[in-house]
N, C-alpha and C positions, 0 to 999 in steps of 0.2 A: 504494500500500500504506500503510495507516494502522496504527500501533501505539500503543496506550495502555499505558504502562509504569508499573507501580505497585511501589514498593519495599515489600517485605513482610518481616515476621518469620516469617510462616507463611501458606500458602495451600493450598487443596485443591479438587478438583472431584469431584462425585458424579454418577453417571449411573444412573438407575433405583434410587436409594437406596444404591448401592454406591460406595465411594471408588475412583475410577479412578486418581488421582494426587495426590500431596502433596509439598510442599517446605517447607523451613524458610527461612532467610535467603536473599533473592534478589529476583527479579522475577516478578510475575504479568504476563504480556503478553497483551493482547487484540489480535488481529490481524484486520484487515479487508482483503480482497483485492478489487481491481477488475479489470475485463476488460482493461485496458491495462498491467497489471503484467508485468514481465519479470525475467529473472535479475539484471539490473542493480539493480532495486528490492530484490530479495531480498538481494543482496550488501551494498548500502548500509545497509539497515535492520538487518540482522544485525550488521554491524560497529558501528553506532551503539549498538545495544542492549547488546552485550557490553562495549563501551568506555565506556559512560555512567558517569561518575565522580560518583556520588551517595551513596556509602557513607562514613561518617565515618572519618577517620584518627585517630591517637593524640592529636591536638589538637582533635578534635571537628569538623573541617572536612570538608565533602563533597568528598573528594579521591580516593577509591578506587573501582575498578571491580569487576565481578563476580569476575574471576579473582583479584584481590588479597584478597578475603574468602572465596574458595572458595564463592561463592554459586551458587544454582541458578535455573533458569527453569521456570516453568509456562506453557506456551503454549496459548491458547484461541482457536479461530477464532470470529470475531464479525462476520457480514456487516452487522449493523446500524450499524457504524461508518461505513458509506457512505450513511447515510440522508440524503435530501434533504428539508428541511423548509421550503422556500421558499414552497410553496403549501399552503393548508389546514392541517388538523391531523393528517392521516394521512400519515406519512412514505412517501416513495417510495424503493425500494431498487434502482432501475434501474442504478445505478453499481456495485452489488455484483456480483462475478463469479458466473456460473452454476457449479454444482458441477463440470461437466466441465472448466472452466478453473481454478476455485479450488482444487480438491483437489490437483492436481499442484503448483501453486504453494505451497500450504500445506505439502505434504510436502517440497518442496525447501527451504523455509524452515527446517523442522525440521533437516534435514541440515546446512544452512549454519550455523545457530545452534550445533549440536553441534560443527562444525568450528572455529568461532570460539572457543567456550567450552572446547573440549578435553575434553568429556565429554558424556554423554547428558543430554537434557533431558526433562522431563515434559510430557505433553500431555493435552488433552481428546480428544473424538472428534468429528471434523468432522460437522456437521449434527445432532448429538444434542441432546436437551433436557438441558442441564447445569445443575447447581447449584454455583456457584462461591463459595467462602468465602475470606476473606482478613483478615489483620490488616495494614492499610496502615501501614507504619512511617514516622512523620514527622508527618503524611502527606507522601509524595513521590509525585507523579503527573506524568508527562511524556508529551506527545503528539508522535509523529513522523509525518510524512507524506512519503513518498519523492518525491512530486511537487513538494515544496518544498525539495529538496536543493540547489538551485543558489542 
């Protein structure tokens, strides 16, 4: 499971020209699911996302997590995070989980993030053509890969 976490001052997602979800201060998370991901990957990545201390404290140091600032999460599924670019110029997405595997894992990740955060999160729609907008605050962008957790 790969997550690209972007600290934002605002973010939103549109589907078919309509705003599906919007947040203010928090994280826009792009999530890529592979066919070998399990509940262990979901638990690890969710805990890391919510516990990531990249928000400024009163001294201006990145020392606070989402709960400390009452931040929000906008979670967007993105199979292209598992692109292989080793050969040629056309990426291969063979490592990205097929929808019958990815959708249940994505939905479990939503529930786990809500449990860790203690409130509902915002999401896109799995498989939809989405237009994502954000104001990357910092900029701060962090990549997590649950396969590199050890």
